[in-house]
C-alpha positions in Angstrom: 109.3 107.2 132.9 109.4 103.6 134.3 109.0 103.0 138.0 111.6 100.3 138.8 110.0 99.5 142.2 106.8 98.0 140.7 107.8 97.4 137.1 105.0 99.5 135.6 105.0 102.9 133.9 104.4 106.1 135.7 103.5 108.0 132.5 99.8 108.5 131.8 98.5 105.8 129.5 96.6 107.5 126.7 93.2 106.0 126.1 93.4 103.6 129.0 91.0 103.6 131.9 90.5 101.4 134.8 88.0 98.6 134.1 84.9 98.2 136.1 84.4 95.0 138.2 81.8 93.9 135.7 84.2 94.3 132.8 86.9 92.5 134.7 84.7 89.6 135.5 83.7 89.3 131.9 87.2 89.5 130.5 88.4 86.9 133.1 86.3 84.3 131.2 88.8 84.6 128.3 91.8 83.9 130.5 90.5 81.3 133.1 93.8 80.6 134.8 94.1 84.2 135.9 92.6 85.8 139.0 92.4 89.2 140.7 94.2 89.9 143.9 94.0 93.1 145.9 97.4 94.3 147.3 99.1 97.6 147.8 95.6 99.3 147.8 94.8 98.2 144.2 93.6 95.2 142.2 96.1 93.3 140.1 95.7 90.5 137.5 97.8 87.5 138.4 98.7 83.9 137.5 101.1 81.3 138.6 102.9 79.3 135.9 104.5 75.9 136.7 107.8 74.5 135.3 109.9 71.4 135.7 113.1 73.2 136.5 114.8 76.5 137.0 116.1 76.6 133.5 112.6 76.6 132.1 111.7 79.4 134.6 114.5 81.5 133.3 113.6 80.9 129.6 110.0 82.0 130.4 111.0 85.1 132.2 113.4 86.1 129.4 110.5 85.7 126.9 108.2 87.8 129.1 111.0 90.5 129.3 111.1 90.6 125.5 107.3 90.8 125.2 107.2 93.6 127.8 109.8 95.6 126.0 107.9 95.3 122.7 104.7 96.4 124.2 106.2 99.0 126.6 104.2 97.6 129.5 105.9 95.7 132.3 104.7 93.2 134.9 106.0 92.2 138.2 107.6 88.8 138.0 108.2 86.6 141.0 110.4 83.6 140.1 111.3 80.6 142.2 112.3 77.1 141.5 109.5 75.6 139.4 107.2 78.6 139.2 106.7 82.1 138.1 104.0 84.5 139.4 103.1 87.3 137.1 101.2 90.5 138.2 99.7 92.9 135.7 98.1 96.3 136.4 98.5 99.8 135.1 100.2 101.9 137.7 99.2 105.2 136.3 95.6 104.2 136.6 96.0 102.5 140.0 94.2 99.4 138.7 93.5 97.0 135.8 93.1 98.2 132.3 92.3 96.4 129.0 96.0 96.3 128.1 96.7 94.2 131.2 94.3 91.6 130.0 95.9 91.7 126.5 99.3 91.1 128.1 98.0 88.3 130.3 96.7 86.5 127.2 100.1 87.0 125.5 101.8 85.5 128.5 99.6 82.4 128.2 100.6 82.1 124.5 104.3 82.4 125.4 103.9 79.7 128.1 102.1 77.4 125.7 104.7 77.8 123.1 107.6 77.1 125.5 105.8 74.1 127.0 105.1 72.7 123.5 108.8 73.0 122.7 109.8 71.2 125.9 107.4 68.3 125.1 108.6 67.9 121.5 
């Protein structure tokens, strides 16, 4: 069952466990634009993406929506003119799991693909 308040799943994630601070630090080296924030009593993986206009923001958030549906793992998105903040964590584990890092890397790929199309 999905928790609409925070965008993440309430169901137990099979095989997922909260990562240690050491594991998180190591995995962050693979996605250098991401950082950890502590809010609502838990750690979350977050990144801000920049755009030239609101149309690009909407295209990016729509792409992230499709990705989230495919993976059945949903972030919190905060969109404003020219930027999107994404937050990943696994609600059922009350923290960050490996899948959150995988999704963050996939978001970077989506962003790069969209920005490449805009430049071309």
